[in-house]
DRENKOLMI-518225 format. One line per 8 residues: number of its first residue (from 1); their letters; for each residue x, y, z of N, C-alpha, C, CB. Coordinates in pm, 1 decimal, padded with zeros to 6 digits. Glycine has a CB too. Layout:
<sites>
NUM = a = X Y Z X Y Z X Y Z X Y Z ~ ...
</sites>
This chain:
<sites>
1 = mknylfil = 11407.8 14024.3 09732.5 11274.9 13969.5 09748.5 11183.8 14016.3 09635.5 11217.0 14009.2 09883.9 ~ 11203.3 14141.4 09590.0 11119.9 14193.8 09481.8 11138.1 14112.2 09353.8 11153.3 14341.3 09455.4 ~ 11261.8 14064.8 09328.6 11286.3 13984.3 09209.1 11209.0 13853.0 09214.8 11436.2 13956.6 09193.0 ~ 11203.5 13789.5 09333.2 11128.4 13664.9 09347.4 10980.1 13687.7 09321.8 11149.3 13605.1 09486.9 ~ 10925.8 13796.1 09373.4 10784.4 13826.7 09352.0 10754.8 13850.2 09204.4 10743.4 13949.3 09433.8 ~ 10845.3 13918.6 09133.8 10827.4 13943.0 08990.7 10823.2 13810.5 08914.6 10940.7 14032.9 08936.2 ~ 10914.6 13719.3 08946.6 10918.1 13589.9 08877.7 10791.2 13510.6 08907.7 11043.1 13509.0 08919.6 ~ 10745.2 13512.2 09033.5 10620.8 13443.6 09068.2 10502.7 13498.5 08989.4 10593.6 13455.9 09217.4
9 = llfsnisl = 10493.6 13630.4 08978.1 10384.4 13690.9 08902.1 10394.6 13656.6 08753.8 10384.3 13842.8 08920.9 ~ 10515.7 13651.5 08701.5 10536.3 13615.3 08561.5 10486.4 13473.0 08536.3 10685.7 13628.0 08523.2 ~ 10525.1 13376.7 08622.4 10480.7 13238.7 08606.7 10329.0 13226.9 08617.8 10547.4 13150.0 08710.7 ~ 10266.9 13303.0 08707.1 10123.5 13287.2 08730.0 10039.8 13333.4 08611.5 10082.5 13363.4 08853.4 ~ 10097.3 13412.3 08520.7 10023.3 13458.2 08403.0 10034.1 13361.0 08286.0 10073.5 13594.6 08360.4 ~ 10113.2 13257.3 08298.8 10127.3 13156.8 08193.6 10012.7 13057.8 08208.5 10266.6 13084.4 08200.9 ~ 09952.3 13017.8 08098.2 09830.7 12937.2 08104.7 09851.2 12799.6 08168.1 09775.1 12920.0 07966.9 ~ 09970.9 12743.5 08164.5 09994.6 12612.1 08221.3 10065.3 12620.6 08356.3 10076.0 12528.0 08125.2
17 = asytlggy = 10033.7 12723.7 08433.4 10093.7 12738.6 08566.2 10039.3 12632.1 08660.5 10066.6 12879.7 08623.1 ~ 10119.8 12596.3 08759.1 10075.7 12503.7 08863.6 10124.3 12555.1 08998.2 10128.2 12359.1 08837.1 ~ 10054.7 12512.3 09101.0 10087.0 12552.8 09236.8 10120.3 12427.9 09317.0 09969.6 12632.2 09302.0 ~ 10222.4 12438.2 09400.9 10268.0 12325.2 09479.7 10258.2 12358.2 09627.8 10411.9 12286.9 09442.1 ~ 10203.5 12265.7 09704.5 10196.0 12278.6 09849.4 10238.1 12145.2 09907.6 10051.9 12320.0 09897.6 ~ 10342.3 12148.0 09989.4 10389.0 12020.6 10041.4 10480.3 12033.9 10159.6 10457.9 11945.4 09935.7 ~ 10556.4 11928.3 10181.3 10650.1 11922.8 10291.8 10788.9 11891.0 10241.6 10606.1 11820.0 10394.4 ~ 10885.7 11958.0 10300.1 11026.7 11943.4 10263.8 11099.0 11876.3 10378.9 11091.7 12081.3 10230.0
25 = seftfntq = 11176.1 11773.8 10350.9 11255.8 11705.1 10451.6 11402.4 11724.1 10415.1 11218.3 11552.8 10461.0 ~ 11473.5 11797.9 10499.6 11609.4 11841.7 10466.0 11715.6 11746.5 10519.6 11634.1 11981.3 10520.4 ~ 11813.6 11717.6 10435.6 11933.5 11640.7 10469.8 11899.3 11511.8 10544.4 12027.9 11725.6 10554.3 ~ 11814.8 11431.7 10481.8 11768.6 11305.9 10538.8 11887.4 11216.6 10575.1 11675.1 11233.6 10440.3 ~ 11886.2 11162.3 10695.0 11987.9 11073.9 10752.3 12119.5 11143.5 10785.3 12014.9 10961.7 10657.8 ~ 12137.2 11271.1 10747.9 12263.8 11340.6 10773.7 12257.9 11434.4 10892.3 12305.0 11417.8 10652.6 ~ 12139.4 11469.4 10938.0 12127.5 11566.0 11046.2 12049.6 11506.4 11162.2 12059.9 11694.2 10997.1 ~ 12067.7 11568.3 11276.5 11995.5 11525.9 11395.9 11850.9 11568.3 11383.4 12059.0 11584.7 11524.1
33 = gdtqggrn = 11757.8 11475.6 11409.0 11616.3 11503.8 11391.2 11539.8 11532.8 11518.1 11553.5 11391.6 11323.9 ~ 11598.7 11503.7 11634.5 11529.8 11530.8 11760.5 11632.0 11559.6 11869.6 11439.4 11411.8 11800.8 ~ 11585.0 11598.4 11986.2 11675.2 11635.0 12095.3 11743.9 11514.5 12158.7 11599.1 11710.6 12201.1 ~ 11701.3 11392.9 12124.7 11765.6 11272.8 12177.5 11879.3 11224.0 12087.2 11662.5 11162.1 12194.9 ~ 11905.9 11292.3 11977.3 12015.9 11255.9 11888.1 11976.4 11165.7 11773.6 12122.4 11190.1 11965.6 ~ 11846.6 11142.0 11750.9 11801.4 11057.5 11640.2 11822.1 11124.6 11504.9 11654.7 11022.2 11657.9 ~ 11836.7 11044.2 11402.0 11857.8 11095.3 11265.6 11729.7 11151.2 11205.7 11912.6 10985.1 11175.5 ~ 11743.1 11253.4 11122.8 11630.4 11314.5 11053.8 11587.8 11224.7 10938.0 11666.8 11456.7 11003.0
41 = iisyvpql = 11466.2 11172.0 10944.0 11413.1 11091.3 10834.8 11291.9 11161.3 10774.4 11375.5 10949.1 10884.0 ~ 11197.8 11199.4 10858.4 11078.9 11270.5 10812.8 11064.8 11397.4 10895.0 10951.3 11181.6 10824.6 ~ 11073.7 11511.9 10829.7 11052.7 11639.3 10899.0 10989.7 11736.3 10799.5 11188.0 11696.8 10957.4 ~ 10863.2 11721.1 10777.7 10797.1 11799.2 10674.5 10787.8 11946.1 10712.7 10658.7 11743.7 10647.5 ~ 10871.5 12024.3 10648.0 10874.2 12169.1 10664.7 10787.0 12227.7 10553.4 11022.4 12226.4 10660.0 ~ 10701.5 12326.7 10582.4 10611.9 12380.2 10479.2 10686.2 12432.7 10356.0 10527.7 12491.1 10537.7 ~ 10635.6 12394.7 10240.0 10695.4 12432.6 10112.4 10585.1 12479.5 10018.0 10775.0 12313.8 10050.3 ~ 10606.7 12594.6 09954.6 10513.9 12648.7 09854.3 10590.8 12669.7 09724.8 10448.2 12783.1 09902.9
49 = glstiipy = 10530.5 12632.9 09612.6 10598.4 12650.1 09485.1 10504.1 12695.3 09376.0 10665.4 12522.2 09444.3 ~ 10562.3 12754.5 09274.5 10489.8 12798.7 09156.3 10569.7 12752.6 09035.9 10468.3 12954.7 09155.5 ~ 10501.6 12685.9 08945.1 10570.2 12624.5 08832.2 10490.8 12647.4 08704.5 10591.4 12474.0 08856.5 ~ 10551.4 12613.1 08595.3 10481.9 12610.5 08467.8 10527.7 12486.9 08391.8 10508.3 12740.6 08385.7 ~ 10448.6 12446.3 08295.9 10481.7 12330.8 08212.6 10503.9 12380.8 08070.8 10368.9 12221.6 08217.4 ~ 10617.3 12345.4 08014.4 10646.5 12379.1 07875.2 10654.9 12247.1 07799.4 10780.6 12463.5 07861.4 ~ 10546.8 12208.9 07727.3 10546.9 12080.7 07656.3 10622.0 12089.6 07523.0 10403.1 12034.1 07631.9 ~ 10683.8 11979.2 07484.4 10746.6 11967.1 07353.0 10763.6 11819.2 07321.7 10884.1 12041.7 07348.2
57 = dlplfgqs = 10785.5 11788.0 07195.4 10805.1 11649.2 07152.7 10947.7 11630.6 07104.0 10704.5 11610.4 07041.6 ~ 11012.8 11527.4 07154.0 11145.5 11489.5 07107.0 11131.4 11362.3 07025.2 11245.3 11469.7 07226.1 ~ 11200.0 11353.6 06910.8 11183.6 11236.7 06824.4 11208.8 11103.0 06894.9 11276.0 11248.7 06707.4 ~ 11307.7 11094.4 06980.2 11339.6 10967.7 07045.5 11265.9 10947.2 07177.4 11487.1 10959.3 07069.4 ~ 11218.8 11055.8 07239.5 11161.9 11045.2 07373.5 11010.9 11061.5 07378.6 11224.3 11146.7 07461.5 ~ 10948.3 11112.3 07274.4 10804.1 11132.0 07275.9 10765.2 11257.6 07351.8 10735.5 11011.8 07336.9 ~ 10648.0 11255.1 07414.0 10597.5 11373.1 07482.7 10681.5 11404.3 07605.8 10451.2 11353.5 07522.0 ~ 10741.2 11523.0 07604.4 10831.3 11565.2 07710.6 10792.1 11704.1 07759.1 10977.8 11563.7 07662.1
65 = flfpeigf = 10851.3 11743.9 07871.9 10815.6 11871.5 07933.5 10937.7 11934.9 07997.3 10704.6 11852.6 08037.8 ~ 10935.2 12067.1 08005.8 11026.1 12141.5 08093.5 10941.8 12193.1 08208.3 11099.9 12259.8 08017.3 ~ 10994.3 12181.6 08329.7 10923.7 12225.3 08450.1 11007.3 12328.5 08525.1 10891.7 12104.8 08541.8 ~ 11007.7 12455.2 08485.4 11073.0 12554.9 08570.8 10984.4 12579.4 08693.4 11098.8 12689.1 08492.3 ~ 11046.5 12589.1 08810.4 10970.7 12607.7 08934.5 11047.5 12698.7 09028.9 10941.6 12471.9 09002.5 ~ 10975.3 12785.0 09094.4 11032.3 12870.4 09197.8 10950.7 12846.5 09323.9 11031.7 13022.9 09155.7 ~ 11018.9 12848.3 09438.3 10945.0 12819.7 09560.4 11010.2 12874.0 09685.2 10927.2 12673.9 09574.9 ~ 10939.4 12851.1 09796.0 10976.4 12903.9 09926.1 10957.1 12794.6 10030.8 10892.6 13030.2 09960.9
73 = iyhtntts = 11053.9 12780.1 10120.0 11047.3 12683.2 10229.1 11067.0 12760.0 10358.9 11155.1 12569.1 10212.6 ~ 10971.4 12746.1 10450.5 10979.5 12815.9 10578.3 10999.7 12713.6 10690.0 10851.6 12901.0 10603.5 ~ 11114.1 12719.1 10753.0 11148.6 12622.9 10857.4 11082.5 12662.0 10989.0 11301.4 12613.8 10874.8 ~ 10981.3 12585.5 11025.8 10906.9 12612.5 11148.8 10967.3 12541.9 11268.9 10762.6 12570.6 11132.5 ~ 11061.9 12451.8 11245.9 11118.2 12373.6 11355.5 11244.0 12436.0 11414.6 11148.9 12234.5 11307.8 ~ 11260.9 12567.2 11403.9 11375.7 12635.0 11461.6 11342.1 12681.5 11603.1 11418.8 12754.4 11373.5 ~ 11444.1 12720.6 11676.9 11422.4 12772.4 11811.7 11409.4 12924.1 11805.8 11538.1 12730.8 11906.7 ~ 11388.9 12986.0 11922.5 11377.4 13132.4 11925.3 11512.1 13199.9 11900.8 11320.1 13178.4 12059.6
81 = aysktqfy = 11622.2 13123.5 11905.4 11755.2 13181.5 11886.6 11789.6 13205.3 11739.9 11859.0 13091.7 11948.4 ~ 11721.7 13137.3 11647.9 11751.0 13157.4 11505.9 11628.6 13123.9 11420.6 11871.5 13071.0 11462.8 ~ 11631.1 13169.9 11296.8 11526.6 13136.6 11200.5 11592.7 13102.3 11067.2 11424.9 13254.6 11184.1 ~ 11523.0 13021.5 10989.1 11577.9 12977.3 10861.3 11469.6 12979.8 10755.8 11638.7 12836.3 10872.9 ~ 11500.8 13034.1 10640.3 11412.6 13030.6 10523.8 11495.5 12988.7 10402.5 11343.5 13169.8 10499.9 ~ 11428.0 12932.2 10303.9 11494.2 12892.3 10180.5 11407.6 12930.0 10060.9 11523.6 12740.9 10180.8 ~ 11474.7 12970.2 09955.4 11412.6 12990.3 09825.2 11479.1 12891.9 09731.1 11426.9 13139.6 09774.4 ~ 11403.3 12842.1 09635.0 11463.5 12750.1 09539.1 11415.7 12780.9 09398.3 11430.9 12605.1 09575.5
89 = llldfgqk = 11498.0 12743.6 09302.6 11467.7 12756.1 09160.7 11508.1 12624.1 09096.1 11542.5 12879.3 09094.7 ~ 11411.7 12556.3 09033.1 11436.4 12427.0 08970.2 11416.0 12436.4 08819.8 11344.6 12319.4 09029.8 ~ 11491.0 12360.3 08745.4 11468.0 12343.6 08602.6 11477.6 12194.0 08574.6 11571.5 12426.9 08515.6 ~ 11361.8 12131.4 08563.3 11356.5 11986.6 08545.6 11302.8 11951.8 08406.9 11269.2 11922.0 08654.6 ~ 11358.3 11846.3 08350.8 11310.4 11784.9 08227.9 11219.3 11671.2 08269.7 11428.9 11734.6 08136.4 ~ 11106.5 11656.6 08203.0 11014.8 11548.5 08236.5 10970.3 11473.9 08113.3 10894.6 11601.9 08310.4 ~ 10938.8 11347.9 08132.5 10888.4 11266.3 08022.9 10767.8 11187.9 08071.9 10998.4 11170.9 07968.6 ~ 10666.0 11186.8 07988.4 10542.9 11114.9 08021.4 10568.8 10964.8 08014.9 10427.5 11154.9 07925.2
97 = ltetsvwr = 10537.9 10895.2 08124.4 10552.9 10750.6 08128.2 10422.6 10681.3 08089.9 10598.1 10705.4 08266.9 ~ 10312.7 10729.6 08150.5 10178.4 10679.4 08119.5 10087.1 10800.7 08111.2 10127.1 10575.2 08227.9 ~ 09959.3 10778.6 08094.6 09864.0 10889.6 08090.8 09857.6 10965.2 08223.3 09725.9 10838.1 08054.9 ~ 09897.9 10901.3 08331.8 09885.8 10963.8 08463.3 10019.6 10987.4 08534.2 09798.9 10879.0 08550.1 ~ 10132.5 10954.3 08471.9 10260.2 10968.3 08543.1 10369.5 11030.3 08456.1 10306.6 10832.5 08593.4 ~ 10455.0 11105.7 08522.8 10568.7 11173.5 08458.7 10690.0 11158.0 08549.9 10537.4 11326.3 08431.1 ~ 10805.6 11125.0 08494.4 10928.5 11128.7 08573.2 10998.0 11260.2 08544.0 11021.7 11006.9 08541.0 ~ 11077.5 11307.5 08637.0 11143.9 11437.2 08626.4 11291.2 11423.3 08663.0 11075.2 11541.6 08717.3
105 = lgfgtfls = 11374.4 11499.4 08592.7 11518.7 11497.5 08613.4 11571.0 11637.0 08583.4 11588.8 11389.3 08523.5 ~ 11655.8 11692.2 08669.6 11706.6 11826.4 08642.1 11802.0 11877.3 08746.9 11593.7 11921.4 08629.4 ~ 11812.7 12010.7 08750.5 11903.1 12078.5 08842.1 11827.7 12187.7 08915.9 12024.5 12137.0 08766.8 ~ 11876.1 12220.7 09031.9 11814.2 12326.1 09110.5 11917.9 12410.1 09181.9 11717.7 12267.3 09210.6 ~ 11872.7 12524.6 09229.4 11953.7 12613.1 09312.5 11873.3 12646.2 09436.6 11995.3 12742.9 09235.4 ~ 11932.0 12623.2 09552.9 11869.0 12654.0 09680.9 11945.6 12767.5 09747.2 11864.6 12528.7 09773.1 ~ 11873.9 12872.1 09783.5 11930.5 12985.4 09855.9 11877.5 12977.3 09998.8 11893.6 13123.6 09787.4 ~ 11966.3 12956.9 10094.7 11927.4 12940.9 10235.1 11971.9 13062.4 10314.4 11988.2 12811.7 10295.3
113 = qisgdgst = 11883.5 13113.2 10398.9 11915.3 13226.6 10484.9 11888.6 13188.3 10629.7 11833.1 13351.9 10444.8 ~ 11991.0 13204.7 10713.5 11979.1 13178.2 10856.5 12013.2 13306.8 10929.5 12072.5 13060.2 10901.9 ~ 11927.3 13345.6 11021.9 11955.1 13464.2 11102.7 11931.8 13429.0 11248.9 11865.8 13585.3 11059.2 ~ 12005.1 13497.2 11336.5 11991.9 13466.6 11478.0 12035.2 13581.6 11566.4 12071.6 13344.4 11511.7 ~ 12031.3 13552.4 11695.9 12065.8 13654.6 11794.6 12205.3 13635.8 11852.8 11964.4 13654.2 11906.0 ~ 12282.1 13538.6 11804.0 12417.9 13515.5 11851.1 12427.6 13434.3 11977.9 12484.6 13644.0 11872.3 ~ 12317.9 13379.8 12025.9 12319.7 13304.3 12151.2 12369.9 13161.6 12129.2 12179.6 13301.7 12213.7 ~ 12388.9 13090.6 12239.5 12433.8 12952.0 12237.9 12314.8 12860.0 12262.2 12544.3 12928.2 12344.0
121 = ivlnnggg = 12307.2 12752.4 12185.3 12200.7 12653.4 12199.6 12267.3 12521.7 12238.5 12115.6 12638.7 12066.4 ~ 12221.8 12457.9 12345.4 12275.6 12329.4 12389.1 12178.1 12220.5 12344.1 12297.5 12326.0 12545.2 ~ 12230.9 12124.5 12265.8 12149.6 12013.9 12214.9 12217.1 11881.6 12247.2 12127.0 12027.4 12062.4 ~ 12136.8 11777.0 12260.9 12192.5 11642.8 12275.7 12266.4 11607.6 12148.2 12081.4 11537.9 12306.7 ~ 12379.9 11540.3 12164.1 12462.2 11505.5 12050.3 12515.7 11364.4 12074.5 12578.5 11609.1 12029.4 ~ 12439.9 11264.7 12031.1 12479.4 11126.9 12056.6 12460.9 11093.9 12203.3 12624.8 11103.0 12014.2 ~ 12569.6 11054.5 12272.2 12562.0 11018.5 12412.9 12574.0 11136.3 12507.7 12667.5 10920.3 12444.2 ~ 12606.6 11254.9 12458.6 12622.9 11372.7 12543.5 12549.3 11491.9 12487.3 12769.7 11406.3 12560.2
129 = sasfyapk = 12601.8 11608.6 12515.8 12543.5 11730.3 12460.0 12655.5 11819.3 12408.7 12457.3 11805.3 12565.9 ~ 12618.7 11914.0 12322.0 12716.1 12004.7 12263.8 12653.1 12142.8 12249.2 12766.4 11952.0 12126.9 ~ 12738.1 12243.7 12249.1 12692.7 12381.8 12230.6 12703.1 12419.6 12083.2 12775.8 12479.9 12318.1 ~ 12597.5 12479.2 12033.2 12594.3 12528.1 11896.3 12562.7 12676.5 11902.1 12489.6 12450.3 11809.1 ~ 12623.8 12752.6 11812.7 12609.4 12897.3 11815.9 12519.8 12945.7 11703.9 12745.1 12964.5 11806.9 ~ 12422.7 13027.3 11736.4 12336.7 13091.3 11636.4 12412.7 13210.3 11578.6 12198.9 13136.6 11698.9 ~ 12396.6 13239.5 11451.0 12467.3 13354.5 11394.1 12416.6 13486.1 11453.5 12451.3 13356.3 11241.6 ~ 12504.4 13587.3 11450.9 12466.8 13719.3 11502.4 12397.5 13803.9 11395.8 12590.3 13792.7 11554.6
137 = etktsint = 12412.1 13766.6 11272.0 12346.1 13837.2 11162.5 12297.9 13734.5 11060.6 12442.2 13941.3 11096.1 ~ 12236.9 13781.0 10954.2 12185.8 13691.0 10851.4 12301.9 13635.9 10768.6 12083.6 13763.9 10760.3 ~ 12303.3 13505.2 10753.3 12402.8 13436.1 10670.6 12328.6 13368.3 10555.9 12485.8 13331.1 10754.9 ~ 12385.4 13375.8 10437.1 12322.8 13319.8 10317.5 12416.3 13218.8 10253.2 12286.2 13431.4 10216.9 ~ 12361.6 13106.6 10210.7 12439.3 13008.2 10135.1 12360.5 12970.0 10010.1 12471.1 12881.7 10222.3 ~ 12433.0 12935.0 09906.0 12371.8 12894.0 09778.9 12424.2 12755.5 09744.8 12403.3 12996.6 09663.2 ~ 12331.6 12663.5 09714.4 12367.7 12526.0 09680.9 12303.4 12485.2 09550.2 12326.2 12429.8 09792.6 ~ 12376.3 12408.3 09472.0 12323.8 12351.0 09348.8 12285.3 12206.0 09376.8 12428.2 12360.6 09232.1
145 = tfdlgfey = 12173.7 12162.3 09319.3 12126.7 12026.4 09342.4 12105.7 11952.2 09210.4 11996.8 12028.3 09423.1 ~ 12110.7 11822.3 09219.9 12068.5 11731.6 09114.0 11933.0 11678.5 09157.9 12173.9 11614.3 09088.6 ~ 11831.3 11689.0 09073.2 11694.1 11655.6 09110.5 11645.5 11532.4 09034.2 11600.9 11774.9 09083.9 ~ 11568.0 11451.4 09102.9 11505.2 11335.3 09041.9 11368.6 11318.4 09107.1 11593.4 11206.1 09058.2 ~ 11264.8 11299.4 09025.7 11132.2 11290.4 09084.8 11032.2 11216.6 08999.4 11081.1 11425.8 09112.8 ~ 10914.1 11202.9 09056.7 10803.1 11132.8 08994.2 10674.4 11205.8 09030.2 10797.9 10983.3 09039.0 ~ 10588.7 11222.6 08930.5 10460.3 11289.7 08953.3 10347.5 11199.5 08903.5 10455.8 11428.8 08881.6 ~ 10246.6 11182.7 08988.5 10131.5 11100.5 08953.7 10006.9 11187.9 08956.9 10117.2 10979.3 09050.6
153 = sfdsknal = 09931.8 11190.2 08846.3 09810.2 11271.7 08836.3 09688.1 11189.9 08874.4 09793.8 11328.2 08694.2 ~ 09607.7 11244.1 08966.5 09482.3 11180.3 09005.2 09371.0 11214.6 08907.6 09442.7 11221.9 09146.5 ~ 09375.4 11337.7 08856.1 09282.0 11384.0 08754.1 09351.4 11497.9 08679.6 09143.8 11430.5 08817.2 ~ 09277.8 11573.3 08599.4 09340.7 11676.9 08516.9 09391.9 11795.9 08596.9 09243.3 11725.4 08414.0 ~ 09352.0 11810.4 08721.9 09392.7 11926.6 08801.3 09477.1 11894.5 08924.0 09272.3 12000.0 08844.7 ~ 09483.3 11770.1 08966.7 09550.3 11734.0 09091.0 09653.8 11624.0 09070.4 09448.4 11690.0 09194.1 ~ 09770.4 11643.6 09132.0 09877.4 11545.0 09121.2 09954.6 11538.7 09252.9 09972.5 11579.4 09003.5 ~ 10027.3 11430.3 09271.0 10115.6 11411.3 09385.2 10257.1 11401.2 09329.6 10076.3 11283.2 09469.6
161 = klmgyvfs = 10347.5 11479.6 09387.8 10484.7 11485.0 09337.0 10582.5 11447.3 09448.3 10517.5 11626.4 09281.1 ~ 10672.2 11354.3 09418.2 10781.8 11318.3 09506.7 10911.2 11356.3 09436.0 10778.8 11165.5 09543.8 ~ 10986.3 11448.3 09498.6 11111.7 11494.6 09438.9 11226.3 11470.1 09535.7 11103.4 11644.7 09401.5 ~ 11338.0 11420.9 09484.0 11460.3 11405.0 09562.2 11564.8 11503.3 09513.2 11513.4 11260.4 09553.3 ~ 11642.1 11557.5 09606.0 11744.9 11656.7 09573.1 11878.1 11607.7 09630.6 11707.5 11799.5 09629.7 ~ 11980.6 11603.2 09546.6 12113.9 11565.4 09591.6 12196.1 11693.6 09598.9 12180.3 11458.7 09495.6 ~ 12231.7 11734.5 09720.6 12317.5 11850.8 09741.4 12463.4 11805.4 09733.9 12286.9 11919.8 09878.9 ~ 12549.1 11884.5 09670.9 12691.3 11851.4 09651.8 12707.2 11711.1 09594.3 12767.9 11862.5 09785.3
169 = pfstlkrs = 12649.7 11685.1 09476.5 12648.8 11548.5 09423.0 12786.7 11491.3 09391.5 12566.4 11545.0 09299.6 ~ 12887.6 11575.6 09371.6 13019.2 11525.8 09332.9 13116.2 11515.9 09450.6 13077.9 11614.9 09226.8 ~ 13070.8 11544.4 09570.8 13155.1 11539.5 09689.4 13112.7 11422.6 09777.8 13147.6 11672.7 09767.6 ~ 13204.1 11328.2 09799.7 13169.7 11214.2 09884.7 13156.3 11255.2 10030.8 13274.7 11104.7 09871.1 ~ 13220.5 11363.0 10072.6 13213.2 11406.8 10211.8 13094.6 11497.7 10239.3 13340.0 11477.6 10249.7 ~ 13056.1 11581.0 10143.3 12951.5 11680.4 10166.3 12816.2 11642.5 10106.6 12994.7 11812.0 10110.1 ~ 12808.9 11533.3 10032.7 12684.8 11494.8 09965.8 12572.8 11473.5 10067.4 12705.9 11367.2 09882.6 ~ 12456.0 11533.2 10040.4 12339.4 11520.7 10128.1 12214.4 11504.4 10042.8 12326.2 11644.2 10222.0
177 = fsytlawv = 12112.4 11440.8 10101.5 11988.2 11413.8 10031.2 11871.9 11480.4 10103.4 11964.6 11262.4 10018.6 ~ 11785.7 11544.4 10027.2 11662.2 11602.3 10078.7 11550.4 11560.3 09984.7 11671.5 11759.2 10090.9 ~ 11425.8 11574.9 10030.2 11314.2 11540.4 09942.9 11191.3 11622.2 09978.4 11282.8 11390.8 09952.0 ~ 11099.7 11628.6 09882.4 10969.1 11690.4 09905.8 10860.4 11591.5 09863.3 10955.6 11826.3 09827.5 ~ 10751.6 11598.4 09934.7 10629.8 11527.1 09897.5 10522.7 11634.6 09892.9 10593.4 11408.6 09999.5 ~ 10464.3 11654.9 09775.3 10377.2 11771.3 09758.4 10256.0 11741.6 09671.8 10455.0 11885.6 09698.3 ~ 10151.2 11816.5 09698.5 10031.0 11818.4 09615.8 10051.8 11927.7 09511.7 09900.0 11843.3 09701.7 ~ 10021.4 11897.8 09385.9 10033.5 11993.6 09276.6 09895.0 12019.2 09219.3 10131.0 11941.9 09166.3
185 = yypai = 09863.3 12145.9 09202.7 09731.5 12184.9 09148.2 09755.0 12257.7 09016.6 09650.8 12276.2 09249.7 ~ 09687.6 12211.0 08910.8 09693.6 12270.1 08776.7 09559.2 12337.0 08747.7 09727.3 12161.6 08667.7 ~ 09543.2 12466.9 08775.6 09411.6 12530.2 08759.9 09364.9 12547.9 08615.3 09413.8 12663.3 08825.5 ~ 09457.2 12559.3 08519.9 09418.8 12594.3 08383.3 09402.4 12474.7 08291.2 09519.7 12686.5 08325.5 ~ 09426.1 12355.6 08338.7 09418.6 12240.0 08248.8 09277.3 12187.9 08244.4 09515.2 12128.7 08293.0
</sites>
């Protein structure tokens, strides 16, 4: 945790730092979204991020940017039997499309931690119900993502960002999609 705090403090001292506040929707269409067995489409979980913009010009692409970002996702929709948190690190390439819009493309790493009391949770599963087990200790998983997004600026300090994340992009069986919709604030611009 100390390493994450150090990186956040490092980013915040860069003049082109930005702050992100939004909602994260995990594994859209792949997971159960309610107790009746419906698919997860919209489940905005709180997401906080800290980023910086590194501008540069490429001869063929024009005004371009690197967007390194670190963030935290706190899953509030868990039960008392378990809790889940995620940290992420993104490195996206961006290119200015218009004066107010930028597209983004890159890779990310998501570190997920689930901890629980080892109890059994019974949930609806299609036409019936099934038992699911919460872990007895903290379990950590690391996933690499392919990222694609779009950012629209309302003015010099405020923007709206839509990012899509493809987990396990090369696996037809494990591939999953998540997304964030977030407000981005650029205090130093």
